[in-house]
DRENDO-1510 file (C-alpha; in Angstrom, 1 decimal, always signed):
<recs>
REC; n; res; u; v; w
REC; 1; MET; +166.6; +138.5; +66.5 .
REC; 2; PRO; +163.8; +136.2; +67.2 .
REC; 3; SER; +164.4; +132.9; +68.8 .
REC; 4; ALA; +164.3; +129.8; +67.0 .
REC; 5; ARG; +161.4; +128.5; +69.4 .
REC; 6; LEU; +159.0; +131.3; +68.2 .
REC; 7; VAL; +159.8; +130.7; +64.6 .
REC; 8; PHE; +158.8; +127.1; +64.9 .
REC; 9; ALA; +155.6; +127.7; +67.0 .
REC; 10; LEU; +153.9; +130.1; +64.6 .
REC; 11; PRO; +153.7; +127.7; +61.5 .
REC; 12; LEU; +152.3; +125.0; +63.9 .
REC; 13; ALA; +149.7; +127.2; +65.2 .
REC; 14; LEU; +148.6; +128.2; +61.8 .
REC; 15; ALA; +148.4; +124.5; +60.6 .
REC; 16; LEU; +146.2; +123.6; +63.6 .
REC; 17; ALA; +143.9; +126.4; +62.9 .
REC; 18; ALA; +143.4; +125.3; +59.3 .
REC; 19; CYS; +142.7; +121.7; +60.4 .
REC; 20; LEU; +140.1; +122.9; +62.8 .
REC; 21; GLY; +138.2; +124.7; +60.1 .
REC; 22; GLY; +139.0; +128.2; +61.2 .
REC; 23; GLY; +139.1; +131.1; +58.7 .
REC; 24; GLY; +142.1; +131.9; +56.6 .
REC; 25; GLY; +144.2; +129.6; +54.4 .
REC; 26; GLY; +141.8; +130.2; +51.5 .
REC; 27; SER; +139.4; +127.2; +52.5 .
REC; 28; ASP; +135.8; +127.2; +50.8 .
REC; 29; SER; +134.2; +124.6; +53.3 .
REC; 30; SER; +130.9; +125.9; +55.1 .
REC; 31; PRO; +130.5; +125.8; +58.9 .
REC; 32; PRO; +128.3; +122.9; +60.2 .
REC; 33; PRO; +124.5; +123.6; +60.9 .
REC; 34; ALA; +123.5; +124.7; +64.4 .
REC; 35; ALA; +122.2; +122.0; +66.7 .
REC; 36; GLY; +118.2; +121.8; +66.8 .
REC; 37; PRO; +115.3; +119.5; +67.6 .
REC; 38; SER; +115.3; +115.9; +66.2 .
REC; 39; ALA; +112.9; +115.2; +63.3 .
REC; 40; ALA; +110.6; +113.0; +65.3 .
REC; 41; ALA; +110.3; +115.7; +68.1 .
REC; 42; ALA; +109.5; +118.3; +65.4 .
REC; 43; ALA; +106.6; +116.2; +64.1 .
REC; 44; ALA; +104.7; +115.7; +67.5 .
REC; 45; PRO; +101.2; +117.4; +67.7 .
REC; 46; THR; +100.8; +120.3; +70.1 .
REC; 47; PRO; +99.0; +119.1; +73.3 .
REC; 48; ALA; +95.4; +120.1; +73.9 .
REC; 49; PRO; +94.7; +122.6; +76.7 .
REC; 50; ALA; +93.6; +121.1; +80.1 .
REC; 51; PRO; +89.7; +121.1; +80.5 .
REC; 52; ALA; +88.2; +123.8; +82.8 .
REC; 53; PRO; +87.1; +122.3; +86.3 .
REC; 54; ALA; +83.4; +121.2; +86.5 .
REC; 55; PRO; +81.2; +123.7; +88.4 .
REC; 56; ALA; +80.3; +122.6; +92.0 .
REC; 57; PRO; +76.8; +120.9; +92.3 .
REC; 58; GLY; +74.0; +123.1; +93.4 .
REC; 59; PRO; +72.1; +122.6; +96.5 .
REC; 60; THR; +69.5; +119.7; +96.4 .
REC; 61; VAL; +67.7; +120.3; +99.8 .
REC; 62; GLY; +66.1; +123.1; +101.7 .
REC; 63; THR; +65.2; +124.0; +105.3 .
REC; 64; MET; +61.9; +125.0; +107.0 .
REC; 65; SER; +61.9; +127.0; +110.1 .
REC; 66; VAL; +58.6; +126.3; +112.1 .
REC; 67; LEU; +57.9; +129.1; +114.5 .
REC; 68; ILE; +55.3; +128.4; +117.2 .
REC; 69; ALA; +53.8; +131.5; +119.0 .
REC; 70; GLY; +51.2; +132.3; +121.5 .
REC; 71; LEU; +51.3; +129.2; +123.8 .
REC; 72; PRO; +52.2; +129.2; +127.5 .
REC; 73; ALA; +55.6; +128.0; +128.3 .
REC; 74; ASN; +54.6; +124.6; +129.6 .
REC; 75; ILE; +52.2; +123.7; +126.8 .
REC; 76; GLU; +53.3; +121.9; +123.7 .
REC; 77; ALA; +51.9; +122.7; +120.2 .
REC; 78; HIS; +50.2; +120.0; +118.2 .
REC; 79; VAL; +51.7; +120.6; +114.7 .
REC; 80; THR; +52.3; +118.1; +111.8 .
REC; 81; VAL; +54.5; +118.9; +108.8 .
REC; 82; ALA; +53.9; +116.6; +105.8 .
REC; 83; GLY; +55.2; +116.5; +102.3 .
REC; 84; ALA; +57.7; +114.8; +100.0 .
REC; 85; GLY; +57.2; +111.5; +101.7 .
REC; 86; MET; +57.9; +112.8; +105.2 .
REC; 87; ASN; +55.8; +113.5; +108.2 .
REC; 88; GLN; +57.2; +115.4; +111.1 .
REC; 89; PHE; +55.5; +116.1; +114.4 .
REC; 90; VAL; +56.5; +119.5; +116.0 .
REC; 91; THR; +55.7; +120.7; +119.5 .
REC; 92; ALA; +57.8; +123.8; +119.8 .
REC; 93; SER; +59.7; +126.2; +117.4 .
REC; 94; ARG; +62.4; +124.4; +115.5 .
REC; 95; SER; +64.3; +124.0; +112.3 .
REC; 96; LEU; +63.6; +121.2; +110.0 .
REC; 97; PRO; +66.7; +120.7; +107.6 .
REC; 98; ASN; +67.4; +118.5; +104.7 .
REC; 99; LEU; +64.0; +118.7; +103.2 .
REC; 100; ALA; +63.4; +117.8; +99.6 .
REC; 101; PRO; +62.2; +120.7; +97.5 .
REC; 102; GLY; +58.4; +120.8; +97.0 .
REC; 103; ALA; +55.1; +121.5; +98.6 .
REC; 104; TYR; +54.5; +120.8; +102.2 .
REC; 105; THR; +51.3; +121.1; +104.4 .
REC; 106; ILE; +51.3; +122.3; +108.0 .
REC; 107; THR; +48.4; +121.1; +110.0 .
REC; 108; ALA; +47.9; +122.5; +113.6 .
REC; 109; MET; +45.3; +121.3; +116.1 .
REC; 110; PRO; +43.8; +123.1; +119.2 .
REC; 111; VAL; +45.4; +122.4; +122.6 .
REC; 112; LEU; +44.2; +122.7; +126.1 .
REC; 113; THR; +46.0; +124.7; +128.9 .
REC; 114; GLY; +43.7; +123.7; +131.9 .
REC; 115; GLN; +42.0; +127.1; +131.7 .
REC; 116; SER; +41.3; +127.5; +128.0 .
REC; 117; VAL; +41.2; +126.0; +124.5 .
REC; 118; MET; +43.8; +127.5; +122.3 .
REC; 119; ALA; +43.5; +127.3; +118.6 .
REC; 120; PRO; +45.8; +128.0; +115.7 .
REC; 121; GLY; +45.0; +131.0; +113.5 .
REC; 122; ALA; +45.0; +128.6; +110.5 .
REC; 123; ALA; +44.4; +125.0; +110.8 .
REC; 124; THR; +46.3; +124.2; +107.7 .
REC; 125; GLN; +48.8; +126.1; +105.5 .
REC; 126; GLY; +51.0; +125.3; +102.5 .
REC; 127; VAL; +54.7; +125.9; +102.4 .
REC; 128; GLN; +57.0; +125.6; +99.4 .
REC; 129; VAL; +60.5; +124.5; +100.1 .
REC; 130; VAL; +63.2; +125.5; +97.7 .
REC; 131; ALA; +66.6; +124.0; +97.4 .
REC; 132; GLY; +69.4; +126.0; +99.1 .
REC; 133; GLN; +67.0; +128.3; +100.9 .
REC; 134; THR; +65.3; +128.6; +104.3 .
REC; 135; VAL; +61.5; +129.2; +104.4 .
REC; 136; ASN; +59.7; +130.4; +107.6 .
REC; 137; ALA; +56.4; +128.9; +108.6 .
REC; 138; MET; +54.5; +130.6; +111.4 .
REC; 139; VAL; +51.9; +128.9; +113.5 .
REC; 140; SER; +50.2; +131.3; +115.9 .
REC; 141; TYR; +47.9; +130.1; +118.7 .
REC; 142; ASN; +45.2; +132.3; +120.3 .
REC; 143; THR; +42.7; +131.6; +123.2 .
REC; 144; GLN; +39.6; +130.5; +121.6 .
REC; 145; ARG; +37.4; +130.0; +124.7 .
REC; 146; ALA; +37.6; +129.3; +128.4 .
REC; 147; PHE; +37.5; +125.6; +129.3 .
REC; 148; THR; +38.0; +123.8; +132.6 .
REC; 149; ILE; +36.5; +120.8; +134.3 .
REC; 150; ARG; +34.8; +119.9; +137.5 .
REC; 151; LEU; +33.7; +116.6; +139.3 .
REC; 152; GLU; +30.1; +116.1; +139.4 .
REC; 153; GLU; +29.0; +113.7; +142.2 .
REC; 154; VAL; +27.0; +110.7; +141.4 .
REC; 155; PRO; +24.4; +109.5; +143.9 .
REC; 156; THR; +25.8; +106.3; +145.6 .
REC; 157; ALA; +23.6; +105.8; +148.6 .
REC; 158; GLY; +24.2; +102.4; +150.1 .
REC; 159; VAL; +27.3; +101.6; +148.1 .
REC; 160; ASN; +30.1; +100.3; +150.2 .
REC; 161; GLN; +33.8; +100.6; +149.2 .
REC; 162; PRO; +33.4; +101.1; +145.5 .
REC; 163; VAL; +36.6; +100.1; +143.5 .
REC; 164; PHE; +35.5; +99.8; +140.0 .
REC; 165; LEU; +32.8; +101.0; +137.6 .
REC; 166; ALA; +31.7; +100.1; +134.2 .
REC; 167; SER; +28.6; +99.7; +131.9 .
REC; 168; PRO; +27.4; +96.9; +129.6 .
REC; 169; PRO; +28.3; +97.7; +126.0 .
REC; 170; GLY; +25.4; +99.9; +124.6 .
REC; 171; ASP; +23.6; +100.2; +127.8 .
REC; 172; ALA; +23.3; +103.9; +128.6 .
REC; 173; SER; +20.8; +103.6; +131.5 .
REC; 174; ARG; +23.0; +101.5; +133.9 .
REC; 175; ILE; +26.2; +101.8; +135.7 .
REC; 176; PHE; +27.6; +98.7; +137.5 .
REC; 177; VAL; +29.9; +99.4; +140.5 .
REC; 178; ALA; +32.1; +96.8; +142.2 .
REC; 179; GLU; +32.4; +96.9; +146.0 .
REC; 180; ARG; +35.6; +95.6; +147.4 .
REC; 181; PRO; +34.1; +93.3; +149.9 .
REC; 182; GLY; +32.3; +91.1; +147.1 .
REC; 183; ARG; +29.4; +92.8; +145.5 .
REC; 184; ILE; +28.4; +94.4; +142.3 .
REC; 185; ARG; +25.7; +97.1; +142.6 .
REC; 186; VAL; +23.7; +98.6; +139.8 .
REC; 187; ILE; +22.9; +102.3; +139.5 .
REC; 188; GLN; +20.0; +102.6; +137.1 .
REC; 189; ASN; +18.9; +106.1; +135.8 .
REC; 190; GLY; +20.7; +107.6; +138.7 .
REC; 191; GLN; +19.3; +105.4; +141.4 .
REC; 192; VAL; +21.2; +102.7; +143.3 .
REC; 193; LEU; +19.2; +99.5; +143.2 .
REC; 194; ALA; +18.6; +97.9; +146.5 .
REC; 195; THR; +19.4; +94.4; +145.4 .
REC; 196; PRO; +23.0; +93.7; +144.4 .
REC; 197; PHE; +23.5; +92.3; +140.9 .
REC; 198; LEU; +26.0; +89.9; +142.4 .
REC; 199; ASP; +27.2; +88.9; +145.9 .
REC; 200; VAL; +30.2; +86.6; +146.4 .
REC; 201; SER; +31.4; +88.3; +149.7 .
REC; 202; ALA; +31.5; +84.9; +151.4 .
REC; 203; ARG; +34.2; +83.8; +149.0 .
REC; 204; VAL; +36.3; +87.0; +148.8 .
REC; 205; SER; +39.3; +87.9; +151.1 .
REC; 206; THR; +39.7; +91.5; +151.9 .
REC; 207; THR; +42.9; +91.4; +153.9 .
REC; 208; GLY; +45.6; +93.9; +152.8 .
REC; 209; GLU; +45.0; +95.0; +149.2 .
REC; 210; ARG; +42.8; +92.0; +148.5 .
REC; 211; GLY; +39.1; +92.0; +147.5 .
REC; 212; VAL; +37.1; +92.4; +144.3 .
REC; 213; LEU; +39.5; +93.9; +141.8 .
REC; 214; SER; +37.3; +94.4; +138.7 .
REC; 215; PHE; +35.0; +92.9; +136.3 .
REC; 216; ALA; +34.5; +92.8; +132.5 .
REC; 217; PHE; +31.4; +92.5; +130.3 .
REC; 218; HIS; +31.7; +90.2; +127.4 .
REC; 219; PRO; +31.6; +92.3; +124.1 .
REC; 220; GLN; +28.3; +90.4; +123.2 .
REC; 221; TYR; +26.9; +90.9; +126.7 .
REC; 222; ALA; +23.6; +92.0; +125.2 .
REC; 223; GLN; +23.2; +88.6; +123.6 .
REC; 224; ASP; +25.0; +86.2; +126.0 .
REC; 225; GLY; +24.8; +88.1; +129.4 .
REC; 226; ARG; +28.4; +86.9; +130.3 .
REC; 227; LEU; +30.3; +88.8; +133.1 .
REC; 228; PHE; +33.8; +88.0; +134.2 .
REC; 229; LEU; +34.5; +88.8; +137.9 .
REC; 230; HIS; +38.1; +89.4; +138.9 .
REC; 231; PHE; +38.9; +88.8; +142.7 .
REC; 232; ASN; +41.0; +87.4; +145.5 .
REC; 233; ASN; +39.5; +84.2; +146.9 .
REC; 234; LEU; +39.9; +83.3; +150.6 .
REC; 235; ASN; +43.4; +81.9; +150.0 .
REC; 236; GLY; +44.5; +85.2; +148.4 .
REC; 237; ASP; +44.6; +83.6; +144.9 .
REC; 238; ILE; +43.8; +85.9; +141.9 .
REC; 239; VAL; +40.7; +84.4; +140.4 .
REC; 240; VAL; +38.6; +85.1; +137.3 .
REC; 241; GLU; +35.1; +83.5; +137.2 .
REC; 242; GLN; +32.3; +83.8; +134.6 .
REC; 243; PHE; +28.8; +84.7; +135.7 .
REC; 244; THR; +25.6; +85.2; +133.7 .
REC; 245; ALA; +22.7; +87.7; +133.9 .
REC; 246; SER; +19.4; +86.2; +134.9 .
REC; 247; ALA; +17.0; +85.6; +132.0 .
REC; 248; GLY; +14.2; +86.8; +134.3 .
REC; 249; ASN; +15.8; +89.9; +135.7 .
REC; 250; ALA; +18.7; +91.7; +133.9 .
REC; 251; ASN; +19.7; +93.4; +137.1 .
REC; 252; ILE; +20.5; +90.1; +138.9 .
REC; 253; ALA; +23.2; +87.6; +138.1 .
REC; 254; ASN; +22.8; +83.8; +138.3 .
REC; 255; ALA; +24.6; +82.4; +141.4 .
REC; 256; GLN; +26.3; +79.7; +139.4 .
REC; 257; SER; +29.7; +80.5; +138.1 .
REC; 258; VAL; +32.5; +78.9; +136.1 .
REC; 259; GLU; +36.1; +79.3; +137.1 .
REC; 260; VAL; +38.2; +80.6; +134.1 .
REC; 261; ILE; +41.6; +81.0; +135.7 .
REC; 262; ARG; +43.1; +80.7; +139.2 .
REC; 263; ILE; +46.6; +82.1; +139.9 .
REC; 264; PRO; +48.3; +81.4; +143.3 .
REC; 265; HIS; +49.3; +84.5; +145.1 .
REC; 266; PRO; +51.0; +83.2; +148.3 .
REC; 267; THR; +53.0; +84.9; +151.1 .
REC; 268; PHE; +51.9; +88.7; +150.7 .
REC; 269; ASP; +48.5; +90.3; +150.5 .
REC; 270; ASN; +49.5; +93.2; +148.1 .
REC; 271; HIS; +50.4; +93.7; +144.5 .
REC; 272; ASN; +47.4; +91.7; +143.0 .
REC; 273; GLY; +47.2; +93.7; +139.8 .
REC; 274; GLY; +43.6; +94.6; +139.2 .
REC; 275; VAL; +41.9; +94.7; +135.9 .
REC; 276; ALA; +40.3; +92.3; +133.5 .
REC; 277; ALA; +39.2; +93.7; +130.3 .
REC; 278; PHE; +38.4; +92.6; +126.7 .
REC; 279; GLY; +40.7; +93.9; +124.0 .
REC; 280; PRO; +39.7; +95.0; +120.5 .
REC; 281; ASP; +40.6; +91.4; +119.3 .
REC; 282; GLY; +38.0; +89.9; +121.6 .
REC; 283; MET; +40.6; +88.3; +124.0 .
REC; 284; LEU; +40.3; +88.7; +127.7 .
REC; 285; PHE; +43.4; +90.5; +129.2 .
REC; 286; ILE; +44.2; +90.3; +133.0 .
REC; 287; SER; +46.8; +92.1; +134.9 .
REC; 288; THR; +48.7; +90.5; +137.8 .
REC; 289; GLY; +51.1; +92.0; +140.3 .
REC; 290; ASP; +54.4; +90.7; +141.2 .
REC; 291; GLY; +53.3; +88.7; +144.2 .
REC; 292; GLY; +53.9; +91.5; +146.8 .
REC; 293; GLY; +56.7; +92.5; +149.1 .
REC; 294; GLY; +59.4; +95.1; +148.3 .
REC; 295; GLY; +61.5; +94.7; +145.3 .
REC; 296; ASP; +59.9; +91.6; +143.9 .
REC; 297; PRO; +61.4; +89.2; +146.4 .
REC; 298; GLY; +59.8; +86.2; +144.6 .
REC; 299; GLN; +61.6; +87.2; +141.4 .
REC; 300; ASN; +58.3; +86.8; +139.5 .
REC; 301; ALA; +58.1; +89.7; +137.2 .
REC; 302; GLN; +60.9; +88.7; +134.7 .
REC; 303; ASN; +60.2; +85.0; +135.0 .
REC; 304; THR; +58.4; +83.9; +131.8 .
REC; 305; THR; +57.3; +80.6; +133.4 .
REC; 306; ARG; +55.3; +82.4; +136.2 .
REC; 307; LEU; +52.1; +84.4; +135.8 .
REC; 308; LEU; +52.7; +87.1; +138.4 .
REC; 309; GLY; +54.0; +90.5; +137.4 .
REC; 310; LYS; +52.4; +90.1; +133.9 .
REC; 311; LEU; +49.8; +91.0; +131.5 .
REC; 312; LEU; +47.9; +87.9; +130.5 .
REC; 313; ARG; +45.8; +87.2; +127.4 .
REC; 314; ILE; +43.4; +84.3; +127.1 .
REC; 315; ASP; +40.6; +83.2; +124.9 .
REC; 316; VAL; +37.3; +82.7; +126.8 .
REC; 317; SER; +35.1; +81.7; +123.8 .
REC; 318; THR; +35.5; +78.2; +125.2 .
REC; 319; LEU; +35.6; +77.7; +129.0 .
REC; 320; PRO; +37.7; +77.6; +130.9 .
REC; 321; TYR; +39.9; +79.3; +128.3 .
REC; 322; ARG; +42.2; +78.6; +125.4 .
REC; 323; ILE; +45.7; +80.0; +124.6 .
REC; 324; PRO; +45.6; +82.4; +121.6 .
REC; 325; PRO; +48.2; +81.0; +119.1 .
REC; 326; SER; +49.6; +84.6; +118.7 .
REC; 327; ASN; +50.7; +84.7; +122.4 .
REC; 328; PRO; +54.6; +84.9; +122.6 .
REC; 329; PHE; +54.9; +81.7; +124.6 .
REC; 330; ALA; +52.1; +79.6; +123.0 .
REC; 331; GLY; +53.0; +76.0; +122.6 .
REC; 332; LEU; +55.9; +76.1; +125.1 .
REC; 333; GLY; +54.0; +74.3; +127.9 .
REC; 334; ARG; +54.6; +77.1; +130.6 .
REC; 335; GLY; +53.8; +80.8; +130.7 .
REC; 336; GLU; +51.6; +80.4; +127.6 .
REC; 337; GLU; +49.1; +83.0; +129.0 .
REC; 338; ILE; +51.7; +85.7; +129.1 .
REC; 339; TRP; +51.3; +88.8; +126.8 .
REC; 340; ALA; +53.8; +91.1; +128.6 .
REC; 341; ILE; +56.2; +90.9; +131.4 .
REC; 342; GLY; +58.1; +93.1; +133.9 .
REC; 343; LEU; +55.1; +94.7; +135.8 .
REC; 344; ARG; +55.1; +95.5; +139.5 .
REC; 345; ASN; +51.5; +96.3; +140.3 .
REC; 346; PRO; +49.4; +97.3; +137.3 .
REC; 347; TRP; +46.4; +98.2; +139.4 .
REC; 348; ARG; +44.5; +100.2; +136.8 .
REC; 349; TRP; +44.9; +100.0; +133.1 .
REC; 350; SER; +42.6; +100.5; +130.1 .
REC; 351; PHE; +42.3; +100.2; +126.3 .
REC; 352; ASP; +41.7; +103.1; +124.0 .
REC; 353; MET; +39.6; +101.3; +121.3 .
REC; 354; ASN; +39.7; +104.3; +118.9 .
REC; 355; ASP; +43.4; +104.4; +118.5 .
REC; 356; ARG; +44.0; +100.7; +119.4 .
REC; 357; ARG; +46.3; +101.6; +122.3 .
REC; 358; LEU; +46.9; +100.1; +125.7 .
REC; 359; TYR; +47.5; +102.5; +128.7 .
REC; 360; ILE; +49.2; +100.6; +131.7 .
REC; 361; ALA; +49.7; +102.6; +135.0 .
REC; 362; ASP; +52.1; +100.6; +137.0 .
REC; 363; VAL; +52.5; +101.4; +140.6 .
REC; 364; GLY; +56.1; +102.1; +141.5 .
REC; 365; GLN; +58.2; +101.0; +144.5 .
REC; 366; GLY; +59.4; +104.1; +146.3 .
REC; 367; ARG; +60.7; +106.8; +143.9 .
REC; 368; PHE; +58.7; +106.8; +140.6 .
REC; 369; GLU; +55.3; +106.2; +139.1 .
REC; 370; GLU; +54.8; +105.3; +135.4 .
REC; 371; VAL; +52.3; +105.1; +132.6 .
REC; 372; ASN; +53.1; +103.0; +129.6 .
REC; 373; VAL; +51.4; +103.3; +126.3 .
REC; 374; VAL; +51.7; +100.7; +123.6 .
REC; 375; ALA; +49.9; +99.3; +120.6 .
REC; 376; THR; +47.1; +96.8; +121.6 .
REC; 377; ASP; +48.6; +94.2; +119.3 .
REC; 378; ALA; +52.2; +94.5; +120.4 .
REC; 379; PRO; +53.3; +91.2; +122.1 .
REC; 380; ASN; +56.1; +90.2; +124.3 .
REC; 381; LEU; +56.9; +93.6; +125.8 .
REC; 382; ASN; +59.1; +93.9; +128.9 .
REC; 383; TYR; +58.2; +96.8; +131.0 .
REC; 384; GLY; +61.3; +96.5; +133.1 .
REC; 385; TRP; +60.5; +95.8; +136.7 .
REC; 386; PRO; +62.5; +95.0; +138.8 .
REC; 387; ILE; +65.4; +96.0; +136.7 .
REC; 388; THR; +64.0; +99.4; +136.4 .
REC; 389; GLU; +61.4; +101.6; +138.2 .
REC; 390; ALA; +59.9; +103.7; +135.5 .
REC; 391; SER; +63.0; +104.6; +133.4 .
REC; 392; SER; +65.5; +104.6; +136.3 .
REC; 393; CYS; +67.6; +101.6; +137.3 .
REC; 394; TYR; +66.4; +99.8; +140.5 .
REC; 395; PRO; +67.6; +100.0; +143.1 .
REC; 396; ASN; +70.6; +101.9; +141.7 .
REC; 397; ASP; +72.6; +102.4; +138.6 .
REC; 398; PRO; +74.0; +100.7; +136.6 .
REC; 399; CYS; +71.5; +98.3; +135.0 .
REC; 400; ASN; +70.8; +96.9; +131.5 .
REC; 401; LYS; +67.7; +98.4; +129.9 .
REC; 402; SER; +68.1; +96.7; +126.6 .
REC; 403; GLY; +64.8; +95.3; +125.2 .
REC; 404; GLN; +62.7; +97.3; +127.7 .
REC; 405; THR; +59.6; +99.3; +126.9 .
REC; 406; LEU; +60.0; +102.6; +128.7 .
REC; 407; PRO; +57.2; +104.8; +130.1 .
REC; 408; ALA; +55.3; +107.5; +128.1 .
REC; 409; LEU; +55.0; +109.4; +131.4 .
REC; 410; GLU; +56.5; +109.1; +134.8 .
REC; 411; PHE; +56.5; +111.2; +137.9 .
REC; 412; ASP; +58.4; +111.1; +141.2 .
REC; 413; HIS; +57.4; +111.0; +144.8 .
REC; 414; LEU; +59.0; +114.3; +145.8 .
REC; 415; THR; +55.6; +116.1; +146.0 .
REC; 416; GLY; +53.7; +113.6; +148.0 .
REC; 417; ALA; +52.8; +110.9; +145.2 .
REC; 418; CYS; +52.9; +107.3; +146.2 .
REC; 419; ALA; +50.9; +105.1; +143.9 .
REC; 420; VAL; +49.7; +106.0; +140.4 .
REC; 421; THR; +45.9; +105.4; +139.6 .
REC; 422; GLY; +45.4; +104.8; +135.9 .
REC; 423; GLY; +42.3; +106.0; +134.1 .
REC; 424; TYR; +40.9; +106.2; +130.7 .
REC; 425; VAL; +41.3; +108.1; +127.4 .
REC; 426; TYR; +38.2; +110.3; +127.1 .
REC; 427; ARG; +36.0; +109.4; +124.2 .
REC; 428; GLY; +32.6; +110.7; +125.3 .
REC; 429; ALA; +30.4; +113.2; +123.6 .
REC; 430; ALA; +29.6; +115.5; +126.4 .
REC; 431; LEU; +33.1; +117.2; +126.4 .
REC; 432; PRO; +34.4; +117.2; +122.8 .
REC; 433; ASP; +37.4; +119.4; +123.8 .
REC; 434; LEU; +38.7; +116.5; +126.0 .
REC; 435; GLN; +38.7; +114.0; +123.1 .
REC; 436; GLY; +41.9; +111.9; +123.2 .
REC; 437; ARG; +43.1; +113.0; +126.6 .
REC; 438; TYR; +44.1; +110.3; +129.1 .
REC; 439; PHE; +43.1; +110.9; +132.8 .
REC; 440; TYR; +45.1; +109.5; +135.7 .
REC; 441; SER; +45.7; +110.3; +139.4 .
REC; 442; ASP; +47.7; +109.2; +142.4 .
REC; 443; TYR; +46.4; +107.5; +145.5 .
REC; 444; CYS; +48.3; +109.8; +147.9 .
REC; 445; ALA; +48.5; +113.1; +146.0 .
REC; 446; GLY; +44.8; +113.0; +145.0 .
REC; 447; PHE; +45.3; +115.2; +141.9 .
REC; 448; ILE; +43.4; +114.9; +138.6 .
REC; 449; ARG; +45.7; +115.1; +135.6 .
REC; 450; SER; +45.7; +114.4; +131.9 .
REC; 451; PHE; +47.9; +114.1; +129.0 .
REC; 452; ARG; +47.7; +113.5; +125.3 .
REC; 453; LEU; +49.7; +111.0; +123.3 .
REC; 454; ALA; +51.5; +112.6; +120.3 .
REC; 455; PRO; +51.9; +110.8; +117.0 .
REC; 456; ASN; +55.5; +110.1; +117.9 .
REC; 457; GLY; +54.6; +108.4; +121.3 .
REC; 458; GLN; +55.5; +111.4; +123.3 .
REC; 459; SER; +53.1; +112.5; +126.1 .
REC; 460; ILE; +52.2; +116.2; +125.5 .
REC; 461; GLU; +49.8; +118.7; +126.9 .
REC; 462; ARG; +50.3; +117.6; +130.5 .
REC; 463; ILE; +47.7; +119.2; +132.6 .
REC; 464; ASP; +47.1; +119.3; +136.3 .
REC; 465; TRP; +43.5; +120.4; +136.4 .
REC; 466; ASN; +43.9; +121.9; +139.9 .
REC; 467; LEU; +40.5; +120.5; +141.2 .
REC; 468; PRO; +39.5; +120.8; +144.8 .
REC; 469; ALA; +40.9; +118.0; +146.9 .
REC; 470; VAL; +38.8; +114.9; +146.5 .
REC; 471; GLY; +40.8; +112.7; +148.8 .
REC; 472; ARG; +42.5; +109.4; +147.7 .
REC; 473; VAL; +41.6; +108.4; +144.2 .
REC; 474; LEU; +41.2; +104.6; +144.0 .
REC; 475; SER; +40.0; +104.1; +140.5 .
REC; 476; PHE; +38.4; +105.6; +137.4 .
REC; 477; GLY; +35.5; +104.2; +135.4 .
REC; 478; GLU; +33.9; +104.5; +132.0 .
REC; 479; ASP; +30.2; +104.2; +131.1 .
REC; 480; ALA; +28.6; +103.0; +127.8 .
REC; 481; ASN; +28.7; +106.6; +126.5 .
REC; 482; ARG; +32.5; +106.7; +127.2 .
REC; 483; GLU; +32.1; +109.3; +129.9 .
REC; 484; VAL; +34.8; +109.1; +132.6 .
REC; 485; TYR; +34.3; +108.7; +136.3 .
REC; 486; VAL; +36.5; +109.1; +139.4 .
REC; 487; ILE; +36.1; +106.8; +142.5 .
REC; 488; THR; +37.5; +107.8; +145.8 .
REC; 489; ALA; +38.5; +106.0; +149.0 .
REC; 490; SER; +35.8; +108.0; +150.8 .
REC; 491; ALA; +33.1; +106.0; +148.6 .
REC; 492; LYS; +32.4; +109.0; +146.5 .
REC; 493; ILE; +31.9; +108.6; +142.7 .
REC; 494; TYR; +32.3; +111.6; +140.5 .
REC; 495; ARG; +31.6; +112.2; +136.7 .
REC; 496; ILE; +34.0; +114.5; +134.9 .
REC; 497; ALA; +32.0; +117.4; +133.7 .
REC; 498; ARG; +32.5; +120.9; +132.3 .
REC; 499; GLN; +33.0; +123.8; +134.6 .
</recs>
């Protein structure tokens, strides 16, 4: 028989099942609804799909690949690329990136090699730059004609120790030649006149590097007959005096003079500078050396209260002279004549009136020679000496080159050079292929070389003309027709001519 515990458990289990809403027992109650989302959640809108990513921006600039062909390895091209507000000078094959799309013009100019004129196949060409693309532009040079130069000797019978040559503005019949001992001679229509134009030899020192250094015709010489003689007096001082041409004989100067400026040059007889010349502004510029000795022992070149080792600028419209208000130290009481500092011995320098540039050949100490090229109206430049010799620290690294104007051209002494002799930019009519080329030499090496200044200030087309040895080149000269001459230590004068 079943146990009493089982009989009691079964009715209890059935009762619990009925209370929990299970089936059976005849109940008519419905089961509760299944759980689901709340009413608020059911009413929320369906979120919008995420927007598609923006497309990457397209290219906005293009590239031009300029290809130069046909030139010797040591000769630069003369090519300008211009357009879309830019102007780029190109000397060799290269890529020009980041150019704005649009039309560009490529202009190529002939170049010299020392043996020939090489010209581009097309002087100009148009190129279209497209964004995101590289366009090629070819500039092909070809030999146009043979071209070289020679030195044509000028008759100089009776001329003694010539050191400088010039002509009065507009006077094509006469060449004036300075003799170092103190005279100026006249060569008229190819003949040396027997009577000197001027003789101050009794007042000129010729010890060491002293003597007559140069002279300058006033820009209105045809009207006023004023000539400015630049020389060392018997004390060694650097002196500029004004003389005038005789009213009765244009080939003789009046003996009376007016001293314009006197700069003491004690202790040493070298590094006197050497050129007085009128600039395009009508002011008289005068170069002075650093006072001599090795390494600027007087510490003159960087001292803005001293006039040695400088380029000076004065106004001689009223004698003795006035200080131009635009000089960098005007009104300070000392050094007011200074236009530029940091020169060692600027023996020969010149203006290029066409391009308004100043070419200063500064003789180096023992390692380098230099030619500086600057705008004629650029004041307060520092050419570095004796902190630097050319672009190298002097005497050794390191040095502070900040604020210095570095050379456009320099060369070392390893092949026999010792002292640069500056010349002129050729602007004559006899040799149009030489237009814009600057000629220079070296006193020891005796070469005749030239270079061309590029629009970016770079010296290009550097040519050694490989002329027969002419000896030590003391100076260059320029006549009224802008033809260029070479003066040697053997008292020879040559005109640069076509071979």
